[in-house]
C-alpha positions as CSV (number, residue, x, y, z in Angstrom):
1,X,123.9,119.7,85.5
2,X,121.7,121.5,88.0
3,X,122.1,125.3,88.0
4,X,123.3,126.6,91.3
5,X,121.1,129.2,93.0
6,X,122.5,132.6,94.0
7,X,122.0,133.6,97.6
8,X,119.9,136.6,96.4
9,X,117.5,134.1,94.7
10,X,116.7,132.5,98.1
11,X,115.4,135.7,99.9
12,X,112.8,138.3,99.0
13,X,113.8,141.6,97.3
14,X,112.6,143.4,100.4
15,X,114.9,141.3,102.7
16,X,117.8,141.8,100.3
17,X,117.2,145.6,100.3
18,X,117.2,145.5,104.1
19,X,120.5,143.7,104.2
20,X,122.1,146.2,101.8
21,X,120.5,149.5,102.7
22,X,122.2,152.5,104.3
23,X,121.0,151.8,107.8
24,X,123.7,149.0,108.0
25,X,126.8,151.1,107.8
26,X,129.2,148.6,106.2
27,X,132.8,149.6,105.9
28,X,134.2,149.3,102.4
29,X,137.2,147.1,101.7
30,X,138.7,146.8,105.1
31,X,141.9,144.8,105.5
32,X,141.6,143.5,109.1
33,X,138.9,143.3,111.8
34,X,140.8,145.7,114.0
35,X,140.2,148.4,111.4
36,X,136.4,148.1,111.7
37,X,134.8,150.8,113.8
38,X,131.2,150.5,112.6
39,X,128.8,148.0,114.3
40,X,125.1,147.1,114.5
41,X,123.3,145.3,117.2
42,X,121.7,142.1,116.0
43,X,118.4,143.1,117.6
44,X,118.4,146.4,115.6
45,X,118.2,144.4,112.3
46,X,114.8,144.2,110.8
47,X,112.9,141.2,112.1
48,X,112.6,139.7,108.6
49,X,116.4,139.5,108.2
50,X,117.4,138.4,111.7
51,X,116.6,134.8,110.8
52,X,118.5,135.1,107.6
53,X,121.5,136.5,109.3
54,X,121.4,133.8,112.0
55,X,121.5,131.1,109.3
56,X,124.3,132.5,107.2
57,X,127.5,130.4,106.8
58,X,130.1,131.1,109.4
59,X,133.7,131.5,108.3
60,X,136.8,132.0,110.4
61,X,138.8,135.1,109.5
62,X,142.0,134.2,107.6
63,X,144.8,136.8,107.5
64,X,143.1,139.5,105.5
65,X,139.6,140.4,104.4
66,X,141.2,140.5,100.9
67,X,142.1,136.8,101.0
68,X,139.9,135.0,98.5
69,X,138.1,132.9,101.1
70,X,134.5,133.5,100.2
71,X,132.1,132.5,97.4
72,X,130.5,135.6,95.7
73,X,127.4,133.6,94.8
74,X,126.6,133.3,98.6
75,X,127.1,137.1,99.0
76,X,126.5,137.3,102.8
77,X,128.6,135.6,105.5
78,X,129.3,135.8,109.2
79,X,133.1,136.0,109.8
80,X,134.5,135.4,113.2
81,X,137.6,136.9,114.7
82,X,138.6,136.3,118.3
83,X,135.3,136.9,120.2
84,X,133.8,139.2,117.5
85,X,131.3,138.4,114.7
86,X,131.2,140.4,111.4
87,X,128.4,140.6,108.9
88,X,130.1,140.5,105.4
89,X,128.6,141.4,102.0
90,X,130.8,140.2,99.1
91,X,128.6,142.0,96.4
92,X,129.5,139.0,94.2
93,X,133.2,139.0,94.8
94,X,135.2,136.2,96.6
95,X,136.5,138.5,99.3
96,X,134.9,140.6,102.0
97,X,134.0,143.8,100.2
98,X,131.7,145.3,102.8
99,X,132.0,144.5,106.6
100,X,130.3,145.6,109.8
101,X,130.7,144.2,113.3
102,X,127.6,142.4,114.5
103,X,127.1,143.0,118.3
104,X,125.0,141.0,120.8
105,X,125.2,138.0,118.6
106,X,127.1,134.9,119.9
107,X,128.0,131.8,117.9
108,X,128.4,128.6,119.9
109,X,129.9,125.4,118.6
110,X,128.1,122.3,119.9
111,X,128.7,118.7,118.6
112,X,130.0,119.9,115.2
113,X,127.0,122.2,114.6
114,X,126.8,125.9,115.0
115,X,124.0,127.2,117.2
116,X,123.5,131.0,117.2
117,X,121.7,133.2,119.7
118,X,121.2,136.9,120.3
119,X,120.7,136.8,124.1
120,X,123.4,134.9,126.1
121,X,121.8,132.0,128.1
122,X,118.2,132.8,127.2
123,X,117.9,130.4,124.3
124,X,119.2,127.5,126.4
125,X,116.7,128.4,129.2
126,X,113.8,128.3,126.7
127,X,115.0,125.0,125.2
128,X,115.3,123.5,128.7
129,X,111.7,124.7,129.6
130,X,110.3,123.2,126.3
131,X,112.1,119.9,127.0
132,X,110.8,119.9,130.6
133,X,107.3,120.5,129.3
134,X,107.8,117.7,126.7
135,X,106.2,120.1,124.2
136,X,104.4,118.4,121.3
137,X,104.3,119.5,117.7
138,X,100.9,121.2,118.0
139,X,102.1,123.2,121.0
140,X,105.3,124.2,119.2
141,X,103.4,125.2,116.2
142,X,101.1,127.4,118.4
143,X,104.2,129.0,120.0
144,X,105.8,129.7,116.6
145,X,102.5,131.2,115.3
146,X,102.0,133.3,118.4
147,X,105.4,135.0,118.0
148,X,104.7,135.6,114.3
149,X,107.5,133.4,113.0
150,X,105.5,130.8,111.0
151,X,106.4,132.0,107.5
152,X,110.1,132.5,108.4
153,X,110.3,129.1,110.1
154,X,108.6,127.4,107.2
155,X,111.0,129.0,104.8
156,X,114.1,128.2,106.8
157,X,113.0,124.6,107.3
158,X,111.9,124.2,103.7
159,X,115.2,125.5,102.3
160,X,117.2,123.4,104.8
161,X,115.3,120.2,104.1
162,X,116.5,117.4,101.9
163,X,114.7,117.1,98.5
164,X,113.5,113.6,99.3
165,X,111.8,114.8,102.5
166,X,110.1,117.6,100.7
167,X,108.8,115.3,98.0
168,X,107.5,112.8,100.6
169,X,105.7,115.7,102.4
170,X,104.2,117.0,99.2
171,X,102.9,113.6,98.3
172,X,101.5,113.2,101.8
173,X,99.7,116.6,101.6
174,X,98.2,115.6,98.2
175,X,96.9,112.4,99.6
176,X,95.4,114.2,102.6
177,X,93.7,116.7,100.3
178,X,92.3,113.9,98.1
179,X,90.6,112.3,101.2
180,X,88.8,115.5,102.2
């Protein structure tokens, strides 16, 4: 049986510390989203954790933050309630132990997938421009490197990829290195 990884094993210690430090003023053990008064703007989060937050599992708020609706191994979630999004830290419990409202962050549902963005409309404009340009892989790589996102994108794509794809790519890289 394969040992299941804890969420904290998938990010660096520095990123974990930024998600749990005092600059994010989580509220402890709230019962309902209407009780939450603290908030943080998504763009105020450290750059190294914005991508992590944007890729967190999204869960709809049940009846109470004390309902056992989360998995403590995951630890961080985005919880939606009406038009609000909350960043939740379970601290290993199966309920929302620490919660803060995440502002300027919108979750859109499209064709059974969740697409997240921090600036309403801007992501769609950029995607439309890239499609119109018929951007190729090398140009996209250049764009990602130019905005300093190559390590984060590599990590996110790597962690999200199927094991078979990663094995095939590793074998391909080994073959390329042999031919040099």
